[in-house]
C-alpha positions in Angstrom: 146.5 96.3 87.8 145.9 99.5 89.7 149.3 100.7 88.6 148.3 100.0 85.0 145.0 101.9 85.3 146.9 104.9 86.7 149.1 104.9 83.6 146.0 104.8 81.4 144.5 107.6 83.3 147.7 109.7 83.1 148.1 109.1 79.3 147.0 111.8 77.0 144.2 110.8 74.6 146.4 110.9 71.5 148.8 108.4 73.1 145.9 106.2 74.1 144.2 106.3 70.8 147.4 105.6 68.9 148.0 102.5 71.1 144.5 101.2 70.3 145.0 101.9 66.6 148.3 100.0 66.5 146.8 96.9 68.1 144.2 96.7 65.4 140.8 96.9 67.2 139.0 100.0 65.8 138.8 98.5 62.3 136.3 95.9 63.5 134.6 98.2 66.0 133.9 100.8 63.3 132.7 98.2 60.9 130.3 96.7 63.4 129.0 100.0 64.7 128.5 101.3 61.2 126.5 98.2 60.3 124.3 98.6 63.4 123.6 102.2 62.4 122.7 101.1 58.9 120.1 98.7 60.3 121.5 95.2 61.0 123.8 94.9 58.1 121.5 94.9 55.0 118.0 94.2 54.1 117.4 90.5 53.5 117.5 89.5 49.8 115.0 87.4 48.0 115.8 83.7 47.9 115.0 83.1 44.2 117.9 83.3 41.7 117.6 85.0 38.4 115.5 82.9 36.0 117.6 80.8 33.6 121.0 81.4 35.2 123.4 78.5 34.9 126.4 77.9 37.1 129.5 75.9 36.3 131.4 74.8 39.4 135.1 74.4 39.2 137.0 72.6 41.9 140.8 72.5 41.6 142.1 69.6 43.8 145.7 69.0 44.8 145.7 66.2 47.4 142.3 67.3 48.4 140.5 64.0 48.5 139.7 64.0 52.2 137.1 66.7 52.0 136.0 66.5 48.4 132.9 64.2 48.8 131.3 66.3 51.5 131.9 69.4 49.5 130.2 67.8 46.5 127.3 66.8 48.7 126.8 70.4 49.8 126.5 71.3 46.1 123.8 68.7 45.6 121.8 70.3 48.4 121.7 73.7 46.8 118.4 75.5 46.2 119.9 76.5 42.9 121.7 73.4 41.7 124.8 73.9 39.6 124.5 73.3 35.8 127.7 71.2 35.9 130.6 70.4 38.3 134.1 70.2 36.9 136.9 68.8 39.1 140.6 69.2 38.2 143.0 66.7 39.7 146.0 68.9 39.7 148.8 66.2 39.9 147.6 64.8 43.2 149.7 62.1 44.9 146.9 60.9 47.3 143.6 59.2 46.5 142.0 62.3 45.0 141.7 60.7 41.5 139.9 57.6 42.8 137.5 59.7 44.9 136.8 62.0 41.9 136.0 59.0 39.7 133.8 57.6 42.5 131.9 60.9 42.6 131.5 61.0 38.9 130.0 57.5 38.9 127.6 58.7 41.6 126.5 61.6 39.4 128.1 64.3 41.7 130.7 65.3 39.0 130.2 66.0 35.3 133.7 66.3 34.1 137.2 65.4 35.4 140.4 67.0 34.1 143.6 65.3 35.2 147.0 67.0 35.2 149.9 64.6 35.1 152.0 66.9 37.3 150.9 69.8 39.5 150.3 73.1 37.5 148.9 75.2 40.3 145.5 76.4 41.3 145.2 79.2 38.7 146.2 77.0 35.8 143.7 74.3 37.0 140.8 76.8 37.1 141.7 78.4 33.8 141.9 75.0 32.1 138.4 74.0 33.4 136.9 77.4 32.5 137.7 76.6 28.8 135.3 73.7 29.0 132.6 75.3 31.2 129.3 76.1 29.6 127.5 78.0 32.4 126.9 81.7 32.4 128.5 81.9 35.8 131.7 80.2 37.1 131.9 79.2 40.8 135.5 78.5 41.9 135.9 76.7 45.2 138.4 74.8 47.3 138.0 71.1 47.7 137.2 71.5 51.4 134.6 74.2 51.1 131.0 73.5 52.1 128.0 75.7 51.3 124.8 76.4 53.1 121.8 75.3 50.9 121.0 78.8 49.6 124.5 80.0 49.1 124.7 79.6 45.3 121.3 81.3 44.8 122.3 84.2 47.0 125.6 84.6 45.1 123.8 84.5 41.8 121.5 87.3 42.8 124.5 89.7 42.8 124.8 89.3 39.0 121.4 90.8 38.4 123.4 94.0 38.2 125.2 93.8 34.7 128.1 95.8 36.1 129.0 93.0 38.5 131.8 90.7 37.3 132.6 88.8 40.5 131.2 88.1 43.9 132.3 86.1 47.0 130.4 84.7 49.9 130.7 84.8 53.7 133.1 82.3 55.2 133.2 80.5 58.6 135.8 78.1 59.9 134.4 74.5 59.7 136.9 73.0 62.1 136.8 75.7 64.8 136.7 73.2 67.6 140.0 71.6 66.7 142.4 73.9 68.5 142.8 77.4 70.0 144.2 78.5 66.7 141.0 77.5 64.8 138.9 79.2 67.5 140.8 82.4 67.1 140.5 82.2 63.3 136.8 81.7 63.7 136.5 85.0 65.7 138.8 86.7 63.2 136.7 85.6 60.2 133.6 86.8 61.9 135.2 90.2 62.4 137.3 90.7 59.3 135.2 88.9 56.7 131.6 89.0 57.9 131.7 92.5 59.4 134.7 94.0 57.6 133.7 93.0 54.0 130.0 93.8 54.5 130.8 97.4 55.3 133.3 97.5 52.4 130.7 96.1 50.1 128.3 98.8 51.1 130.7 101.5 50.0 131.9 99.5 46.9 135.4 98.9 48.3 135.8 95.1 48.1 139.4 94.4 47.0 139.7 90.6 47.1 137.3 87.8 46.0 138.0 84.8 48.2 139.8 81.8 46.8 137.7 79.5 49.0 134.5 80.4 47.1 134.0 83.1 44.4 131.7 83.5 41.4 132.4 85.2 38.1 130.7 85.9 34.8 132.2 83.4 32.5 132.4 85.7 29.5 134.2 88.4 31.5 136.5 85.8 33.1 137.5 84.4 29.7 137.7 87.7 27.9 140.2 89.1 30.4 142.5 86.2 30.6 141.4 84.3 33.7 143.5 84.1 36.9 147.1 85.1 36.9 149.3 82.0 37.5 151.7 83.9 39.7 151.3 84.6 43.5 148.2 86.1 44.9 145.9 85.3 42.0 142.6 86.0 43.7 143.6 89.5 44.8 145.3 90.3 41.5 142.2 89.3 39.4 139.9 91.2 41.8 141.9 94.4 41.4 142.2 93.8 37.6 138.4 93.6 37.4 138.1 96.9 39.4 140.6 98.6 37.1 138.6 97.5 34.1 135.5 99.2 35.5 133.6 96.2 36.8 132.1 95.8 40.2 133.1 93.1 42.7 130.7 92.2 45.5 130.6 90.5 48.8 127.3 88.7 49.7 127.1 88.3 53.5 123.9 86.2 53.3 125.7 83.4 51.3 127.5 81.2 53.8 130.3 78.7 53.2 132.7 76.9 55.6 136.3 76.0 55.1 138.9 74.4 57.2 141.6 76.6 58.8 145.1 75.7 59.8 145.0 73.7 63.1 148.5 74.6 64.3 150.3 77.9 64.9 153.1 77.1 62.4 150.6 76.2 59.6 148.8 79.4 60.3 152.0 81.4 60.0 152.8 79.8 56.7 149.4 80.6 55.3 149.4 84.2 56.5 153.0 84.7 55.3 152.0 83.8 51.8 148.8 86.0 51.9 150.7 89.0 53.3 153.7 88.7 50.9 151.4 88.4 47.9 149.2 91.3 49.0 152.2 93.6 49.3 153.7 92.6 46.0 150.4 92.9 44.1 149.2 96.1 45.7 152.4 98.1 45.7 154.4 96.7 42.8 151.9 95.4 40.3 149.1 98.0 40.9 151.0 100.9 42.6 148.5 101.5 45.3 150.8 103.1 47.8 149.8 106.7 46.9 146.9 108.0 49.0 145.2 109.4 45.9 145.3 108.6 42.2 144.1 110.8 39.4 140.9 109.7 37.7 140.2 107.2 40.4 136.7 106.5 41.7 136.0 107.0 45.4 135.4 103.3 46.1 138.8 102.4 44.6 140.4 105.0 46.9 138.6 103.6 49.9 139.7 100.1 49.2 143.3 101.2 48.9 143.1 103.4 52.1 141.7 100.4 54.0 144.9 98.5 53.2 147.3 101.4 53.8 145.8 102.8 57.0 144.8 99.5 58.8 147.3 97.0 57.5 150.5 98.6 56.0 151.1 101.6 58.2 150.4 100.0 61.7 152.5 97.0 60.7 155.6 98.9 59.6 155.6 101.3 62.6 154.8 98.6 65.1 158.4 98.0 66.3 159.2 101.7 66.4 156.1 102.2 68.5 157.2 99.6 71.0 160.7 101.2 71.2 159.0 104.6 71.7 156.9 103.2 74.6 159.9 101.8 76.3 161.9 105.0 75.9 159.0 107.1 77.1 157.8 105.0 80.0 160.8 102.7 80.9 159.7 99.9 83.2 156.1 101.2 83.2 155.8 100.3 79.5 154.8 96.8 80.4 152.0 98.0 82.7 150.8 100.4 80.0 150.6 97.7 77.4 148.9 95.4 80.0 146.3 98.1 80.6 145.8 98.5 76.9 145.3 94.8 76.5 142.7 94.8 79.3 140.8 97.6 77.5 141.0 95.7 74.1 139.8 92.5 75.7 136.6 94.2 76.7 136.3 95.8 73.3 136.7 92.4 71.7 133.9 91.0 73.8 131.7 94.0 72.7 132.6 93.4 69.1 131.8 89.7 69.3 128.4 90.4 70.8 127.6 92.8 68.0 128.8 90.4 65.4 126.7 87.6 66.8 123.6 89.8 66.8 124.3 90.9 63.2 125.2 87.6 61.6 123.5 85.0 63.8 126.6 82.9 64.4 126.3 81.7 68.0 129.7 81.4 69.7 130.6 78.3 71.7 131.7 78.7 75.4 135.2 78.0 74.3 135.1 80.8 71.7 134.0 83.2 74.4 137.2 82.3 76.3 139.3 82.6 73.1 138.0 86.2 72.5 139.8 87.2 75.7 143.2 86.5 74.0 142.0 87.7 70.6 143.7 91.1 71.0 147.1 89.3 71.6 146.5 87.1 68.6 145.4 89.9 66.2 147.3 92.9 67.5 150.7 91.2 68.4 151.0 87.7 67.0 149.6 88.3 63.5 151.1 91.9 63.5 154.6 90.6 64.1 154.1 87.8 61.5 152.9 90.4 59.0 155.9 92.6 59.7 158.3 89.7 59.0 156.4 88.9 55.8 156.4 92.5 54.6 160.1 92.8 55.4 161.0 89.6 53.5 159.0 90.8 50.5 160.5 94.3 50.5 164.1 93.0 50.9 164.1 89.6 49.2 161.0 89.5 47.0 160.1 86.3 48.8 156.8 85.8 47.0 158.7 84.9 43.9 159.9 81.8 45.6 156.6 80.8 47.2 156.0 77.0 46.7 152.2 77.6 46.3 153.2 78.3 42.7 154.8 75.1 41.3 158.6 75.5 40.8 158.5 74.9 37.0 155.7 77.4 36.6 157.6 79.9 38.8 160.7 79.4 36.7 158.8 80.1 33.5 157.2 83.2 35.1 160.3 84.7 36.5 163.1 83.4 34.2 165.7 86.1 33.9 163.9 88.4 36.4 164.8 86.8 39.7 
């Protein structure tokens, strides 16, 4: 370690700053420090929802029976109860249909739509939206659970008539299952709770979460609903922004969702997210340019957030490692070890700030996980993202993603693959 510290001391500040930037810590530090300077995130909102607002909840379920009943119970406990709950059994092969019917008999579900074969999440939501009668639509996963005031807090965002969509804060419900879920819990606290709160303050939210998002029903229907191709949540959020609407993040509205328990499941999830994000941002919406004519500042900021903190560090990561080895030789290992030691302390500082800002008390095991968080975020996920971006650039891999049912994918990309 003394040798590593000597390398740090001898490095010029540009080399040191570049190393910290590549390993993806400043993004969260800047967000958290900015929130502290702005006064503990935001002023607390009133707990009362707009008078007369009605919410239709849509739950697409493909083999989601295991968590559905507890999700429905969380809706029953809301301070602003939903006007109706619509569940779409999207061709499930487990006991989802039986559980949904049981929930309907118990008064937890108002309408059930059954697809004989799987059509995909977007098609399921779009089908249910045609029958919904509420002013607002809440789309949620079958394993999402809400805090009692979550729907009321989300609905408050729609007091502004320019707002067309809003999403809530998300925590990992099964964080104690494995080291992977503990790391995801820390990641969500940093990237969603802190990152999206500061992006919301500057009007730069780019993606409404698939786990729980709310929309104005008339806007949702008027503009075609969710795209049935890959990355539907990001695509619809960017579409709303291009149409001049506002999309919001409400940090006071909390929901919990289950994260992948194993490393392989996590990689599959992130590969899909990363491939879809690259395709939608760079191909569908042409966001690679630093500045676009007639673009509003918040739109520029949301694009730069992706380009500067996701795209550029990921693509130059392997070249940076080669540069370090060529520059330092055998000492490159000790330099990276010293950077890791520095980032571990920064991660602890970030976690302390996040806990103070958002009131999510970490377990002792999570305090241990934060020490390996720089390795998880800066190396493990960075390498996974590099593979995903490369596969999308070279092979257009998102067109073959099984998240979109094969027959739907064939109809979408027939003659274009």
